[in-house]
N, C-alpha and C positions, 0 to 999 in steps of 0.2 A: 218654523221651527223655534222651540223656546230657547232664549239665550240664557246662558249663567247656571244654569241647572246644576244643583252639587252631585258628585259622583254618590253621597250619602242615598238618593234616591234611586238608584240602580244596582248598587252594591250587592253581593252575597252577606248576610249578616250572622246566620246558622253555619259555621265553619268548622269543617273536619281540618284536625290539625295532626302533625306529626311533631315529636319530640327529637332531641339530637341522639336519644337512647334506644328509638325504637328501631326496629330490623326493616330490612327492605321487602321481608315477607309481609310486614303489618302493612307498608305502603301500597304493595300489589294487592293487598286484602280491601283496603281501604278505596283505591283507585274503582275497583270492580263493584264493591258492596254499593258505593255510593253514585256512580257512574261520573266520576268527576276525572280533570285531567290534570290539577293543581294541587299540591300539599302545601301550605305555610310550615315552616318549622318553628315552634314556640319553645322557649324557656320561660317559664312565668310568666306568661302571656307577651312577652318581648319577642319580636320576629327576628329571627336569626337566619333565616335563609328560605327556600323554595324549592320542592322537587315536581318536577312535572312528570306526567306518564312518559312522555316521551325522552325524558333522562333513564328512567328506567330499561325503554325498551333500547336504548343506544348502547347500555352494557349488556344487554342480555344477547344479543347479536341475531334474535331469533325471535317472532310474536311470541309474549310471555305465553299464550295458551297452548304454543305446540309441544313444550318437551319440559316436565319438571325435573329432569335431571340438569338439563343447561341453567336452569333457575337457581338449583341448590348450589350448584358450584358458585356460580356466579353470584349469588345474593350473598353467599358467606365470605365473600372476598372483599366485600364493600361495606361501608357504614352509610348512614344517613349523611351524617357531615362530608363524606368525601365526595357525596353524589349531589348534594344541594347547591343551588346558588347562593353564592354567601352574598351577603350586605345588598339583598334584591332593591332594585327603585322600587319607591315607595310613594303613596299620595297622602294627603289628608282627606277627612270626608268632606271637606267644604270645598276641595279642588273641585273643577267643572267639569262635565262630561268632554266637554271640548278638548282641554287639558288632558284628560285619561287617553282620549283617541290618539292626541298627537304623539305623547310616549310611546304608543303601543305601534301606531305608524314609523317611528323611526329605530325601533328596535326589534330583535327576533323572537322576543317572548310574548306570550299570548295572555298573560294575566299581572294585575299590578296588586300589591298586598295595600290595604287601607289602613293608616296608622294615625293613632291620635294620642297625644303624651307617652310616646314610646310605647304603648299596646296597639297589637293588631285588633282592628274593630270590622273589618271587612275584606272581601276580595272582589275584585272587577275583572271580568274576563272579555274577552274580544267579541265572545257570544252575548255577554250582557249589553256590550255597544251595541252589535248587530239589532238585538232584539228592540231596545230602545228605539234606534234609527226606523226598524220598521213599524213601530207603533205611532211614529210621526207622520205616518203615510196611511 
């Protein structure tokens, strides 16, 4: 296996993001449209949080595909800043794949924003890491 491979080699760079002013309806729309599970929340390119699809499911109390009535009531009760993980753990583009894997192994989240000079430049997920390891064999 290759040693010291930077995370920038496997991170997603074409990111779909939210702002704190976006609604949870918009979050759900983006999750479904792009078939993704993590949305970084940014203010003028600066990372301020992360919303995961599982966060949205937790507040819905039901699968978001089952009932529009539940969604509308719950989605109107919360905002992106209330739901997002604030000050998420992040790494730099030159951090290694091993370092990213160690962080994810220690915590219960499944993505790490990649930040350079306080600006969001990428996102690495457990899926990205698994695909990298599969490609090594």
